[in-house]
C-alpha positions as CSV (number, residue, x, y, z in Angstrom):
1,X,-17.8,-15.3,11.8
2,X,-15.0,-13.8,12.9
3,X,-15.4,-9.7,11.8
4,X,-11.9,-7.6,11.4
5,X,-11.5,-4.2,10.8
6,X,-10.7,-4.5,7.3
7,X,-13.9,-6.4,6.6
8,X,-16.0,-3.7,8.3
9,X,-13.7,-1.3,6.3
10,X,-15.1,-2.9,3.2
11,X,-18.7,-2.8,4.0
12,X,-18.2,0.9,4.3
13,X,-16.2,1.7,0.9
14,X,-19.1,-0.7,-0.4
15,X,-21.3,1.9,0.8
16,X,-19.4,5.1,-0.4
17,X,-18.8,3.6,-3.7
18,X,-22.5,2.6,-4.5
19,X,-23.6,5.9,-3.0
20,X,-21.4,7.8,-4.9
21,X,-22.6,5.4,-8.2
22,X,-26.3,6.2,-7.3
23,X,-25.2,10.1,-6.9
24,X,-26.4,9.9,-3.6
25,X,-25.1,12.7,-0.9
26,X,-21.3,13.6,-1.5
27,X,-21.0,14.5,2.1
28,X,-21.9,11.0,3.3
29,X,-20.1,9.0,0.3
30,X,-17.1,11.1,2.0
31,X,-18.1,9.8,5.7
32,X,-18.2,6.9,4.8
33,X,-14.9,6.6,2.8
34,X,-13.0,8.4,5.9
35,X,-14.5,6.2,8.4
36,X,-13.3,3.2,6.6
37,X,-9.6,4.5,6.2
38,X,-10.0,5.1,9.7
39,X,-11.2,1.8,10.9
40,X,-8.8,-0.3,8.6
41,X,-5.8,1.5,10.4
42,X,-7.2,1.2,14.4
43,X,-4.7,-1.1,16.2
44,X,-7.7,-2.8,18.2
45,X,-10.6,-4.4,17.1
46,X,-12.7,-1.4,16.4
47,X,-16.3,-3.5,18.2
48,X,-13.8,-3.7,21.6
49,X,-13.4,0.2,21.3
50,X,-16.9,1.0,20.9
51,X,-17.7,-1.1,23.8
52,X,-15.3,0.6,26.1
53,X,-16.8,3.9,24.8
54,X,-13.7,5.5,22.8
55,X,-14.5,7.9,20.4
56,X,-13.6,7.2,16.5
57,X,-12.4,9.9,14.4
58,X,-15.3,10.1,11.7
59,X,-17.3,7.9,12.8
60,X,-20.7,9.0,13.9
61,X,-23.5,8.1,15.3
62,X,-25.4,6.5,11.9
63,X,-22.1,5.1,11.1
64,X,-21.4,3.5,14.3
65,X,-24.9,1.9,14.2
66,X,-23.6,-0.1,11.1
67,X,-20.7,-0.9,12.1
68,X,-22.3,-2.6,15.6
69,X,-24.9,-4.1,12.7
70,X,-22.1,-5.8,10.4
71,X,-19.8,-6.8,13.9
72,X,-23.0,-8.6,15.0
73,X,-24.2,-9.7,12.1
74,X,-21.6,-9.8,9.5
75,X,-23.7,-8.1,6.9
76,X,-25.6,-4.2,6.6
77,X,-29.4,-3.8,5.2
78,X,-27.7,-0.7,4.3
79,X,-25.3,-2.3,2.1
80,X,-27.8,-4.6,0.8
81,X,-30.4,-1.8,0.1
82,X,-28.0,0.2,-2.3
83,X,-27.1,-3.0,-3.8
84,X,-30.4,-3.5,-4.9
85,X,-30.4,-0.7,-6.8
86,X,-27.1,-1.1,-8.9
87,X,-27.1,-3.4,-11.6
88,X,-24.9,-6.2,-11.2
89,X,-22.6,-5.4,-14.4
90,X,-21.8,-1.9,-12.7
91,X,-20.9,-4.1,-9.9
92,X,-18.5,-6.0,-11.9
93,X,-16.8,-2.9,-13.3
94,X,-16.8,-1.3,-10.0
95,X,-14.0,-4.1,-8.9
96,X,-12.0,-3.2,-12.1
97,X,-8.8,-1.2,-11.6
98,X,-9.3,2.4,-12.8
99,X,-12.9,2.7,-13.3
100,X,-14.5,4.4,-10.2
101,X,-18.1,4.8,-8.6
102,X,-17.9,8.0,-10.7
103,X,-17.5,7.0,-13.8
104,X,-20.1,4.1,-13.4
105,X,-22.3,6.3,-12.4
106,X,-22.6,8.7,-15.4
107,X,-23.1,5.4,-17.2
108,X,-25.9,4.4,-15.5
109,X,-27.2,7.7,-15.6
110,X,-26.6,9.2,-18.6
111,X,-26.8,6.2,-20.9
112,X,-29.0,4.2,-19.2
113,X,-26.5,1.3,-18.8
114,X,-28.3,-1.8,-17.0
115,X,-27.1,-4.5,-18.1
116,X,-24.4,-5.9,-19.8
117,X,-26.0,-5.9,-22.8
118,X,-26.7,-2.5,-22.9
119,X,-23.1,-2.2,-21.7
120,X,-21.7,-3.9,-24.9
121,X,-23.9,-2.1,-27.3
122,X,-22.9,1.4,-26.2
123,X,-19.4,0.2,-26.4
124,X,-20.0,-0.7,-30.1
125,X,-21.8,2.4,-30.9
126,X,-19.2,4.4,-29.3
127,X,-21.8,6.0,-27.0
128,X,-19.5,6.2,-24.6
129,X,-16.7,8.5,-25.9
130,X,-19.5,10.7,-26.8
131,X,-20.3,11.5,-23.0
132,X,-18.5,14.9,-21.6
133,X,-14.9,14.2,-20.6
134,X,-14.8,10.7,-21.8
135,X,-13.6,9.8,-25.4
136,X,-12.0,7.1,-26.9
137,X,-9.3,5.9,-24.4
138,X,-11.9,5.8,-21.6
139,X,-14.6,4.2,-23.6
140,X,-11.4,1.6,-24.5
141,X,-11.0,1.4,-21.0
142,X,-14.5,0.6,-20.2
143,X,-14.2,-2.4,-22.7
144,X,-11.1,-3.9,-21.3
145,X,-12.8,-3.7,-18.0
146,X,-15.5,-5.4,-19.3
147,X,-13.8,-8.2,-20.3
148,X,-11.4,-8.4,-17.2
149,X,-14.9,-8.3,-15.0
150,X,-15.5,-11.4,-17.0
151,X,-12.4,-12.6,-14.8
152,X,-13.5,-15.8,-12.4
153,X,-10.5,-15.0,-10.3
154,X,-9.2,-11.6,-10.8
155,X,-6.8,-9.7,-9.2
156,X,-6.7,-7.6,-6.6
157,X,-4.5,-4.3,-4.9
158,X,-1.7,-5.9,-2.4
159,X,-3.3,-3.2,-0.2
160,X,-6.4,-5.0,0.0
161,X,-5.0,-8.5,0.0
162,X,-1.8,-8.1,3.0
163,X,-3.9,-7.9,5.7
164,X,-6.5,-10.2,4.7
165,X,-3.7,-12.9,4.4
166,X,-1.5,-11.8,7.7
167,X,-5.2,-12.1,9.5
168,X,-5.8,-15.6,8.3
169,X,-2.4,-16.7,9.2
170,X,-2.7,-15.5,12.5
171,X,-5.5,-17.7,12.4
172,X,-3.9,-20.5,11.6
173,X,-1.3,-19.7,14.2
174,X,-3.6,-20.2,16.8
175,X,-4.2,-23.6,15.4
176,X,-3.1,-26.6,17.6
177,X,-0.4,-27.9,16.2
178,X,1.1,-25.3,14.4
179,X,4.4,-23.8,15.0
180,X,4.6,-21.0,12.0
181,X,2.8,-19.4,9.2
182,X,4.2,-17.5,7.2
183,X,2.7,-15.5,3.9
184,X,4.5,-16.7,0.4
185,X,4.0,-16.0,-3.0
186,X,3.6,-12.9,-4.9
187,X,2.1,-11.2,-1.7
188,X,5.3,-11.9,0.2
189,X,7.2,-10.6,-3.1
190,X,5.5,-7.5,-2.6
191,X,3.4,-7.6,-6.3
192,X,1.3,-4.8,-6.5
193,X,-1.9,-7.1,-7.5
194,X,-2.4,-10.5,-6.6
195,X,-4.9,-13.3,-7.6
196,X,-4.9,-15.3,-4.1
197,X,-3.2,-16.1,-0.8
198,X,-0.4,-18.4,-0.3
199,X,0.6,-19.5,3.3
200,X,3.7,-22.0,4.7
201,X,2.8,-23.5,7.9
202,X,5.8,-25.5,9.5
203,X,4.2,-29.0,11.4
204,X,4.7,-32.1,12.7
205,X,1.2,-33.3,12.4
206,X,-0.3,-32.1,9.0
207,X,-3.5,-33.9,9.2
208,X,-3.9,-32.5,12.8
209,X,-4.1,-29.3,11.0
210,X,-5.8,-29.8,8.1
211,X,-9.0,-30.9,10.5
212,X,-8.3,-27.5,12.3
213,X,-8.4,-25.6,9.5
214,X,-11.4,-27.0,8.1
215,X,-13.0,-26.2,11.2
216,X,-12.3,-23.3,11.7
217,X,-13.2,-21.7,8.0
218,X,-16.0,-24.1,7.1
219,X,-16.1,-27.4,6.0
220,X,-18.3,-26.3,3.1
221,X,-15.4,-23.7,1.8
222,X,-12.6,-26.5,1.7
223,X,-11.8,-27.4,-1.8
224,X,-9.0,-29.9,-1.2
225,X,-7.4,-31.5,2.0
226,X,-4.6,-33.2,3.0
227,X,-1.2,-34.5,4.6
228,X,0.6,-31.8,2.0
229,X,-1.8,-28.9,1.7
230,X,-5.5,-27.4,2.0
231,X,-7.0,-25.4,-0.3
232,X,-9.8,-23.2,0.9
233,X,-11.6,-20.3,-0.4
234,X,-12.0,-17.3,1.9
235,X,-15.0,-14.5,1.7
236,X,-14.1,-10.7,2.3
237,X,-16.4,-9.4,0.4
238,X,-15.1,-11.4,-2.6
239,X,-13.8,-15.3,-2.9
240,X,-10.0,-15.3,-2.2
241,X,-8.8,-19.1,-3.1
242,X,-6.5,-19.7,0.1
243,X,-3.8,-22.4,-0.2
244,X,-2.0,-23.5,2.7
245,X,1.4,-25.7,2.4
246,X,2.6,-28.0,5.2
247,X,6.2,-28.8,5.7
248,X,8.1,-30.0,8.7
249,X,9.5,-27.8,10.7
250,X,13.2,-28.4,9.4
251,X,12.4,-28.1,6.3
252,X,10.3,-25.2,6.5
253,X,12.8,-22.8,4.8
254,X,13.3,-24.9,1.8
255,X,9.1,-25.2,1.5
256,X,8.6,-21.2,2.2
257,X,11.3,-20.3,-0.5
258,X,10.0,-22.8,-2.8
259,X,6.1,-21.5,-2.5
260,X,7.3,-18.2,-2.4
261,X,8.8,-18.2,-6.0
262,X,9.2,-16.4,-8.6
263,X,9.1,-19.3,-10.7
264,X,11.9,-18.2,-12.8
265,X,14.0,-17.7,-9.5
266,X,13.2,-20.9,-8.0
267,X,14.3,-22.3,-11.6
268,X,17.6,-20.7,-11.4
269,X,18.3,-21.6,-8.0
270,X,17.6,-25.5,-9.3
271,X,20.2,-25.0,-12.1
272,X,22.6,-24.1,-9.6
273,X,21.9,-26.8,-7.7
274,X,22.2,-29.3,-10.0
275,X,25.5,-27.4,-11.3
276,X,26.3,-28.9,-7.4
277,X,25.5,-32.6,-7.9
278,X,22.4,-31.5,-6.0
279,X,18.5,-31.9,-6.3
280,X,16.1,-29.1,-5.1
281,X,13.0,-29.1,-4.1
282,X,10.3,-27.5,-1.5
283,X,11.7,-30.4,1.0
284,X,15.0,-29.3,0.8
285,X,18.1,-30.3,-1.0
286,X,19.9,-33.7,-1.6
287,X,22.5,-35.3,-3.0
288,X,22.0,-37.7,-6.0
289,X,22.5,-40.8,-3.6
290,X,19.7,-39.8,-1.2
291,X,17.2,-42.2,0.4
292,X,15.1,-39.2,2.0
293,X,14.5,-35.4,0.5
294,X,16.5,-33.1,2.3
295,X,19.3,-34.8,3.2
296,X,21.6,-32.1,2.5
297,X,20.2,-30.0,5.1
298,X,18.4,-29.0,7.6
299,X,16.8,-26.0,6.1
300,X,14.7,-24.4,9.1
301,X,15.1,-20.7,7.6
302,X,15.7,-19.5,4.3
303,X,19.1,-18.7,4.0
304,X,20.3,-22.8,4.6
305,X,19.1,-23.0,0.9
306,X,21.3,-20.2,-0.1
307,X,24.1,-20.8,2.3
308,X,24.5,-24.1,1.0
309,X,24.2,-22.9,-2.6
310,X,26.8,-20.8,-2.2
311,X,24.9,-17.7,-2.1
312,X,23.8,-14.7,-0.2
313,X,19.6,-14.7,1.3
314,X,18.1,-12.8,-1.4
315,X,15.1,-10.7,0.0
316,X,11.6,-12.4,-1.7
317,X,11.1,-8.8,-3.3
318,X,14.0,-9.2,-5.4
319,X,12.9,-12.6,-6.7
320,X,10.2,-11.8,-9.1
321,X,13.0,-12.8,-12.3
322,X,16.1,-14.9,-12.3
323,X,18.0,-11.1,-12.6
324,X,19.0,-11.2,-9.3
325,X,21.7,-14.0,-9.9
326,X,23.4,-11.4,-12.6
327,X,26.5,-10.5,-10.5
328,X,26.0,-7.1,-10.7
329,X,23.0,-7.5,-8.9
330,X,24.1,-9.9,-6.6
331,X,26.8,-7.0,-5.6
332,X,24.1,-4.5,-4.6
333,X,21.5,-6.6,-2.4
334,X,24.5,-5.5,1.2
335,X,24.0,-2.1,0.2
336,X,19.9,-1.9,-0.3
337,X,17.9,0.1,1.8
338,X,16.6,-1.6,5.1
339,X,14.0,-0.9,7.5
340,X,16.6,-0.6,10.1
341,X,17.6,2.5,8.4
342,X,14.9,4.0,8.6
343,X,15.0,7.5,10.3
344,X,11.7,9.0,9.9
345,X,8.7,9.7,8.5
346,X,8.2,12.9,6.5
347,X,4.4,12.7,5.2
348,X,1.6,12.5,7.5
349,X,-1.8,14.0,7.9
350,X,-3.2,15.1,11.6
351,X,-6.7,16.4,12.7
352,X,-6.4,19.2,11.4
353,X,-6.8,18.2,7.9
354,X,-7.8,14.8,6.9
355,X,-6.2,12.7,9.7
356,X,-7.4,10.7,12.4
357,X,-5.3,11.7,15.1
358,X,-3.3,14.0,16.6
359,X,-0.3,16.0,16.4
360,X,1.0,14.0,19.6
361,X,-0.7,10.9,19.5
362,X,1.0,10.8,15.6
363,X,5.1,12.3,17.4
364,X,4.7,9.6,20.2
365,X,3.7,7.0,17.9
366,X,6.7,7.6,15.2
367,X,9.0,8.3,18.5
368,X,7.8,4.6,19.7
369,X,8.9,2.7,16.6
370,X,12.3,4.2,17.0
371,X,11.8,7.5,14.6
372,X,13.9,10.6,15.4
373,X,11.7,12.7,13.2
374,X,8.5,13.2,11.5
375,X,7.3,16.0,9.5
376,X,3.6,16.8,10.2
377,X,2.0,17.9,6.3
378,X,-1.3,18.5,6.4
379,X,-2.7,19.4,3.2
380,X,-3.1,22.7,1.6
381,X,-6.1,25.4,1.2
382,X,-7.2,24.4,-2.1
383,X,-8.3,20.7,-1.5
384,X,-11.1,21.5,0.5
385,X,-12.5,18.0,0.7
386,X,-9.6,17.0,2.9
387,X,-10.0,20.1,5.3
388,X,-6.7,21.9,3.8
389,X,-5.8,24.8,5.8
390,X,-6.2,28.2,4.5
391,X,-2.7,30.1,5.4
392,X,-3.7,31.6,8.5
393,X,-4.7,27.9,10.1
394,X,-1.6,26.7,9.0
395,X,0.2,29.2,10.7
396,X,-1.5,28.2,13.8
397,X,-1.1,25.1,13.0
398,X,2.9,25.5,13.1
399,X,3.4,26.7,16.3
400,X,1.0,23.7,17.3
401,X,3.6,21.5,15.7
402,X,6.3,23.5,18.0
403,X,4.6,23.5,20.9
404,X,4.5,19.3,20.5
405,X,8.2,19.3,19.8
406,X,9.2,21.7,22.6
407,X,6.7,19.0,25.1
408,X,8.3,15.9,24.1
409,X,12.1,17.4,23.8
410,X,11.5,18.1,28.0
411,X,10.6,15.0,28.5
412,X,14.4,14.0,28.2
413,X,15.9,11.0,26.2
414,X,17.2,11.4,22.5
415,X,16.3,14.3,20.8
416,X,13.1,14.0,18.5
417,X,12.5,16.3,16.1
418,X,8.8,17.4,14.4
419,X,9.2,19.4,11.0
420,X,6.4,21.8,10.5
421,X,5.2,21.3,7.0
422,X,2.4,20.8,4.4
423,X,1.5,18.7,1.4
424,X,0.2,21.6,-0.8
425,X,-1.0,21.4,-4.5
426,X,0.4,21.8,-6.9
427,X,-2.3,23.9,-9.1
428,X,-3.0,23.4,-13.2
429,X,-1.0,25.9,-14.1
430,X,1.8,24.5,-12.0
431,X,1.6,27.6,-9.3
432,X,1.6,26.7,-5.4
433,X,-0.8,26.9,-3.2
434,X,0.4,29.0,-0.2
435,X,2.4,32.3,-1.2
436,X,6.7,32.2,-0.6
437,X,5.9,34.5,2.2
438,X,4.2,31.3,4.4
439,X,6.4,28.7,2.8
440,X,9.5,30.5,4.2
441,X,7.9,29.8,7.6
442,X,8.2,26.0,6.8
443,X,10.4,23.8,7.7
444,X,9.4,20.9,4.7
445,X,7.4,21.8,2.0
446,X,5.5,18.7,0.0
447,X,4.1,19.7,-3.7
448,X,1.6,17.2,-4.8
449,X,-1.3,17.1,-8.0
450,X,-4.7,16.0,-6.4
451,X,-6.6,17.4,-8.8
452,X,-6.8,18.4,-13.0
453,X,-5.7,14.8,-13.3
454,X,-7.0,14.8,-17.4
455,X,-4.3,17.2,-18.4
456,X,-2.1,16.3,-21.2
457,X,1.3,15.0,-20.9
458,X,3.0,18.6,-21.9
459,X,0.6,20.5,-19.5
460,X,0.9,17.9,-17.0
461,X,4.8,17.6,-16.8
462,X,5.2,21.1,-17.1
463,X,3.1,21.8,-14.2
464,X,5.1,19.4,-12.1
465,X,8.4,20.5,-13.4
466,X,7.5,24.2,-12.0
467,X,6.9,22.8,-8.8
468,X,10.3,21.2,-8.5
469,X,12.0,25.1,-10.0
470,X,10.6,25.9,-6.8
471,X,13.2,26.9,-4.2
472,X,11.0,26.4,-1.2
473,X,9.6,22.8,-1.9
474,X,11.8,20.1,-1.2
475,X,9.7,17.0,-1.9
476,X,7.1,15.8,-4.7
477,X,4.9,13.2,-3.4
478,X,2.9,10.2,-5.1
479,X,4.3,11.7,-8.3
480,X,2.4,9.9,-10.9
481,X,-0.9,10.1,-8.6
482,X,-1.6,6.3,-9.1
483,X,-4.1,4.5,-7.1
484,X,-3.3,0.3,-7.5
485,X,-6.7,-1.2,-8.5
486,X,-8.8,1.9,-8.3
487,X,-7.2,4.6,-11.1
488,X,-4.3,5.2,-13.1
489,X,-1.5,7.4,-12.9
490,X,-1.9,10.9,-14.7
491,X,0.3,11.1,-18.0
492,X,3.5,12.7,-17.3
493,X,7.1,12.4,-18.6
494,X,8.7,11.1,-16.0
495,X,12.5,11.1,-17.6
496,X,11.6,15.1,-17.3
497,X,10.9,14.6,-13.6
498,X,13.3,12.3,-12.5
499,X,16.2,15.1,-14.5
500,X,14.7,17.7,-13.2
501,X,15.0,16.7,-9.5
502,X,18.5,15.5,-9.8
503,X,19.6,18.9,-11.0
504,X,17.5,21.2,-8.7
505,X,18.2,19.0,-5.6
506,X,15.0,17.9,-4.6
507,X,13.8,14.8,-3.3
508,X,10.8,12.0,-5.0
509,X,8.5,10.3,-3.0
510,X,7.8,6.8,-2.7
511,X,4.7,6.7,-0.9
512,X,3.9,3.7,1.0
513,X,0.3,3.6,1.1
514,X,-0.2,0.4,-0.7
515,X,-2.6,1.7,-2.5
516,X,-0.4,4.5,-3.8
517,X,3.5,2.5,-3.7
518,X,4.4,5.6,-6.4
519,X,7.1,6.6,-7.6
520,X,6.4,2.9,-9.2
521,X,9.3,0.3,-9.6
522,X,10.8,0.9,-12.7
523,X,10.9,4.3,-12.2
524,X,12.0,4.4,-8.3
525,X,15.2,2.5,-9.9
526,X,15.4,4.7,-12.2
527,X,15.7,8.1,-10.2
528,X,17.7,6.4,-7.7
529,X,20.5,5.2,-10.3
530,X,20.2,8.9,-11.3
531,X,21.3,10.1,-8.3
532,X,17.6,11.5,-7.0
533,X,17.0,11.7,-3.8
534,X,13.8,9.7,-2.4
535,X,12.3,9.6,0.4
536,X,9.9,6.5,1.5
537,X,7.0,8.2,3.3
538,X,3.9,6.3,5.0
539,X,1.4,9.4,3.6
540,X,-0.2,8.1,7.1
541,X,-3.6,9.4,7.9
542,X,-3.8,8.0,11.4
543,X,-1.4,5.8,13.9
544,X,-1.8,2.8,12.7
545,X,-0.9,3.6,8.8
546,X,2.7,4.0,10.6
547,X,2.6,0.3,9.7
548,X,3.0,1.1,6.1
549,X,6.8,1.8,5.8
550,X,8.0,-1.4,6.7
551,X,6.0,-3.0,3.1
552,X,7.3,0.8,1.6
553,X,10.8,-0.4,2.3
554,X,10.6,-3.5,0.8
555,X,9.2,-2.3,-2.2
556,X,12.3,0.5,-2.5
557,X,14.7,-2.9,-2.0
558,X,12.7,-4.2,-5.2
559,X,13.4,-1.1,-7.3
560,X,17.6,-1.9,-5.8
561,X,17.1,1.9,-3.9
562,X,20.6,1.9,-1.6
563,X,19.8,3.5,1.7
564,X,22.5,6.4,0.4
565,X,19.5,7.4,-1.7
566,X,17.1,7.7,1.1
567,X,16.2,11.0,2.3
568,X,14.6,9.7,5.5
569,X,17.5,7.5,6.2
570,X,20.1,10.3,6.8
571,X,20.2,11.4,10.7
572,X,18.9,14.4,12.5
573,X,21.4,17.0,11.8
574,X,22.1,15.5,8.3
575,X,18.5,15.8,7.4
576,X,18.7,19.2,8.5
577,X,22.0,20.5,7.2
578,X,20.3,19.5,3.7
579,X,17.4,21.4,4.1
580,X,19.2,24.7,5.1
581,X,21.6,23.7,2.7
582,X,18.7,23.8,0.0
583,X,17.4,27.5,1.4
584,X,20.6,28.7,2.0
585,X,19.7,29.2,5.6
586,X,19.2,27.9,8.5
587,X,16.2,25.3,9.6
588,X,14.5,27.4,12.6
589,X,16.3,25.6,15.8
């Protein structure tokens, strides 16, 4: 089989999940999770790197042996042994958003739940809510999770499905007769969770391509094949339905538009076409007297369809509903943030805490992307699980950041700035993890919640507001704490948080990590409308994760965020002035 980095990472993640569920060594769990994160973000296949003898951060001999086994066989004996110990009903619960291995493990160890019958009985008899730290709300979520686990085609996070869809598309693009392949459907609209993969393929020989897909992905996995489409199941540790639609190159734009959706968007376009005495289909626009589909074309690009209908091209992330056709919404498209507007990335981690690359490696990768600045923001002292820095280590780290900046500046070319910063924990009472004397030495200060998620709404809101009010805090990172498909966010009054950010001139983050996408789109749009600064950051823990900026920007567009409210769309001089003005003193330079 074609073993991708993502496939290897999923194996390692499952080993970590099952180990945590079974109450095994915490260090082992952490090691497998970190290795999975590193491998998924590598730029080259992990097998090739291992063959060349290159060191992979966080991958020791034991994990390397597991990786090698997966590459050679597509399986892991360690995973099989762990899976044999975990009741099937609990494995199914793990696939449901918000139900993690720790929670599931307690059901097994404290209530002896090892079957669906026992789980149903525990819910019915309200035994789960009696467990310390659970309560009625958690019990209801587990009941909902049990119902969701019975779905034969569950939804999966964008973070898991996007790289898989791109890999399938790349494989199809290499097949003879394929001129172009694009990810379509809800993935292209940057939906947070999706059920399947839709791909649009441009070809003049669809039957030949259909045969090639059957041979490439396995005849036994093909559910339908013909001159218009192929439907098959792709196995990525769980079965993923994939539909590939074939379109002539001259009609590809119309086909991609149709397959991207949404249904409401397509209906609105057809109604507009009808008003112009045209018919719109996946093959293009045609006149009422047309003898062949798409006679009002050609439509090799989506923009050709929109232009023929008298509309600007509408980005796919804005197509979830027909609301985009409202004149006020159409007028805002031109002002929205775009990839070309991003000047830097203000949230990333290095080997100093839990990252996989050095300061210099992160800086050079960012500069190669065309950025003009970055902020190095490793974790603070209390987050020991992520190697958080003591005040003394942080100040040493600051000097290391500045040494790398000086080295890059000495090489000439356009100035590239490294801001020495931190991602600092907001403690449960709202106090900060570093004293002011340390924070005053930094260029950029992020404050975020990583612990005590179960505080009630009033306490959590007060906690975050206290951080916003601190004069040395610049940005609140991932403000709801959610992890899509893994955990719900904590209970916080976002209206109050947004209002405080505006009043105090602080920025709120759109964390572009695909598992986070936090702030969520509705709150993100609200914040931008209210006049808050938004920082679109990758929270990258390795060079490869800098790539997340692209989808992060598209998610910001989904929330109609304009470029003039994005902090890291400011040129360096303006950003430094923003930081200096807020501090009442120049940033060190």
